[in-house]
N, C-alpha and C positions, 0 to 999 in steps of 0.2 A: 503494500499500499504506499502511496506517495506521501511524504510528508509535506505540510505546509510550512512555509518560512516562520510563522507565528508560534508553532508548536513548541511548548517550553521545554519537553524533556524527550528523550529518544523513546523508541518502544520499550515497554517494560516487560515484554513476554520472555525474552532471554534471561531477564533477572528471576522471573517466576520459574521458568525451566530449570535454572541453576539450583533454586531452593528445592524444588521437587526432586532433582536428581541427588542432591546431598542427603535429603530425608530418606529417599529410597536406599541409598547406599548404606545408611546408619541401620535402618531396618533390616536389610538383608545381611549385614554384618552381625547383627545381634541374632538373628534367626540361626546363622551358621555357626554361631558360638555354642559348643555342646561340652560335655562332660569331659571328652578326650582332649580339649583344648588346653595347652599349658597355661599356667596361672599368669606368667610374665606376659605372654601373648594377649591374654584377656585384659589385664591391666594396661597395656599398651593401646589396645583397641578402645577401652572405655575412655582414656585420655584423649584419643583422636576423636571420638564420637562427642565427647564434652566440649571439645575445642570448636567442632563444626556446629554443635547445636548452639553455642554461644555466638558464634558469627551470624547464624540464621535469625536468632530471636532472643537474645538475652542482653539485659541493660539498655542504655539509652542509644548506643550507636550499634546498629545491626542491619541486616538486610531487609527484614521485614519493615522497620521504620523508614529505611530509604524508599522502599516500595510504596508505603503509605504516603510519603511526601510526594513522590512522583505522581502517584494517582490523584492526590489532592491538587496538584498543579494542572494536570490534565482535566480534572473535572471542572476546575475554575475556567481554565481555556476554553473548555466546550460550552460552559455557560455564556462566556464572553462572546463565542462565535454564534451561539443560538440567539443571544440578544442583538447582535449585529445584523444577523439574517432577518429577525423580525423587524428591525428598524428599516432595512432596505426594502422588505416586502411592503412595509407600510408606505415608504416614500414612493415606491412603484406604483401602489394603488392610487396615491394621490396624484401622481404624474399622469396616470392613465385616465383618471376622473378629468383632470385639468385639459387633457388632450382631447378628450371627448366634448368637452364644453366648447373648447376653441373650434373644433370641427362643426359643432352645432352653429356656432357664431359665423363661421365662414359660410356655411350654407344659406343662412340668413342673409348675409350681406349680398351673396350671389344672387338670391332671389330678389333682393331689392335693386340691386343693379339691373337685373332682367326687366323689373317693373319699370325703372326709369328710362331704360332703352326703349321700351313699349310705348312710352308716353311721348316720345319725341316725334 
């Protein structure tokens, strides 16, 4: 999809895909952790999962908050575009009404000219 020059942020779908991919990797890693897994390997995996989860959604600065901010910007931009479109539509309606009024006036004047030419 083409971007508009005024669009405030890039597409957020790759960011959402990245979060889904990380969560999926964590879940699959947890599921594959069994009784036969070495204790050190489990502790290393837990540390890695913890780090990934903190990146995704823990604390003030994380991927989900970045997505929230991006989506808020896009929503505000979309509302602005909607309002601008509504304003342009209103102005178009006004211009069409004015054009119709002027066309009516032209027809009246043409009739009047014909009447005056007929009186000669």
